[in-house]
C-alpha positions in Angstrom: -31.6 -1.3 -11.3 -32.4 1.0 -8.4 -35.1 -0.6 -6.2 -37.3 1.8 -4.3 -38.0 -0.9 -1.7 -34.4 -1.6 -0.9 -34.4 -0.1 2.6 -37.3 -2.4 3.4 -35.6 -5.4 1.9 -32.4 -4.7 3.8 -34.4 -4.1 7.0 -35.9 -7.6 6.6 -32.5 -9.2 6.0 -31.0 -7.5 9.0 -34.0 -8.4 11.1 -33.7 -12.1 10.0 -30.1 -12.1 11.0 -30.9 -10.7 14.5 -33.8 -13.2 14.9 -31.4 -16.1 14.1 -29.0 -14.8 16.8 -31.8 -14.5 19.3 -32.9 -18.1 18.5 -29.4 -19.3 19.3 -29.3 -17.4 22.6 -32.8 -18.9 23.5 -31.5 -22.4 22.7 -28.4 -21.9 24.9 -30.5 -20.6 27.8 -32.9 -23.5 27.5 -30.0 -25.9 27.6 -28.4 -24.0 30.6 -25.4 -23.1 28.5 -23.7 -19.7 28.2 -25.3 -17.8 25.4 -23.2 -16.1 22.7 -23.0 -12.3 22.7 -25.1 -10.5 20.1 -23.1 -9.3 17.1 -23.9 -6.3 15.0 -25.3 -6.9 11.5 -23.9 -4.7 8.7 -25.4 -5.0 5.2 -24.0 -3.4 2.1 -25.7 -2.8 -1.3 -23.1 -3.0 -4.1 -24.7 -1.0 -7.0 -23.2 -1.1 -10.5 -25.7 1.0 -12.5 -25.2 4.2 -14.4 -27.9 6.2 -12.6 -26.8 7.5 -9.2 -28.4 5.9 -6.2 -29.9 8.7 -4.1 -32.5 7.3 -1.7 -30.9 5.4 1.1 -33.4 6.0 3.9 -36.9 4.6 4.6 -38.3 8.1 4.9 -37.1 8.8 1.3 -39.0 5.9 -0.3 -42.4 6.0 1.4 -44.8 8.5 2.6 -45.0 8.5 6.3 -47.6 10.9 7.8 -46.2 13.6 10.1 -48.1 12.3 13.1 -46.4 8.8 12.7 -42.9 10.1 12.2 -42.1 9.9 15.9 -43.0 6.2 15.9 -41.6 4.9 12.6 -37.8 4.3 12.5 -36.0 5.9 9.5 -34.0 2.9 8.5 -30.7 3.7 6.6 -29.0 1.4 4.1 -25.3 1.4 3.1 -25.0 1.7 -0.7 -21.6 1.5 -2.5 -22.1 3.0 -5.9 -19.2 1.4 -7.8 -19.1 4.0 -10.5 -18.5 6.7 -7.9 -15.4 5.0 -6.4 -12.1 6.9 -6.9 -9.2 5.2 -8.7 -7.4 4.9 -5.3 -10.5 3.2 -3.8 -10.6 0.6 -6.6 -7.0 -0.1 -6.1 -7.5 -0.8 -2.4 -9.4 -4.0 -3.2 -7.3 -7.1 -2.6 -9.6 -9.8 -4.1 -10.9 -10.6 -7.6 -13.5 -7.9 -6.9 -10.9 -5.4 -7.8 -11.1 -6.5 -11.4 -14.9 -6.1 -11.4 -14.7 -2.6 -9.8 -11.9 -1.7 -12.2 -14.1 -2.6 -15.2 -17.0 -0.4 -14.0 -14.6 2.5 -13.0 -13.2 2.4 -16.5 -16.5 2.0 -18.1 -17.8 5.2 -16.5 -14.5 7.3 -16.4 -12.5 6.3 -19.4 -13.2 6.0 -23.2 -12.1 2.4 -23.7 -11.8 -0.4 -21.2 -8.3 -1.9 -21.2 -8.0 -4.6 -18.5 -5.1 -4.5 -16.1 -2.7 -7.4 -16.1 -4.2 -9.1 -13.0 -4.5 -12.7 -12.1 -8.0 -14.0 -11.4 -8.2 -16.6 -8.5 -12.0 -17.4 -8.9 -12.2 -17.3 -12.8 -15.6 -19.0 -13.2 -17.3 -16.9 -10.5 -15.9 -13.5 -11.8 -16.8 -14.4 -15.4 -20.4 -15.3 -14.4 -20.7 -12.1 -12.3 -19.5 -10.0 -15.2 -21.9 -11.7 -17.6 -24.8 -10.9 -15.3 -23.7 -7.3 -14.6 -22.9 -6.4 -18.2 -25.6 -8.4 -19.9 -22.8 -9.8 -22.2 -22.9 -13.6 -22.3 -19.5 -13.8 -23.9 -18.0 -13.7 -20.4 -19.7 -17.1 -19.6 -18.7 -18.5 -23.0 -15.0 -17.6 -22.5 -12.7 -20.7 -22.7 -10.4 -21.1 -19.8 -7.0 -22.3 -20.8 
């Protein structure tokens, strides 16, 4: 489901990560130790829905009066819309996520889903994720032999 508030949620997650880094730097400085360097925070939204995700900026999801626009930062989020991946992009995945991306690629681009002959390394986790994403509880009920 597309959440209109996602730019604000992501902004708060990123801010919390930076705040944690600042706390570690402050702790080091108090203890007269060399503080670590700040590292950039990059957050991705992985979206599996059928509807295309269009609004990826704060300015697109809330009304900001013109007189405030110079003072309110237009926060941008990174959304990976799985159904819009190309076949080549799906095949670039090296982890079990390739199986998940393959399912959604085929769901939106092919008539029938026929799974590839791939080996799962994290069977329980992938089956639970597929159950949540598809709404089909048969994935969780699958018997692992």
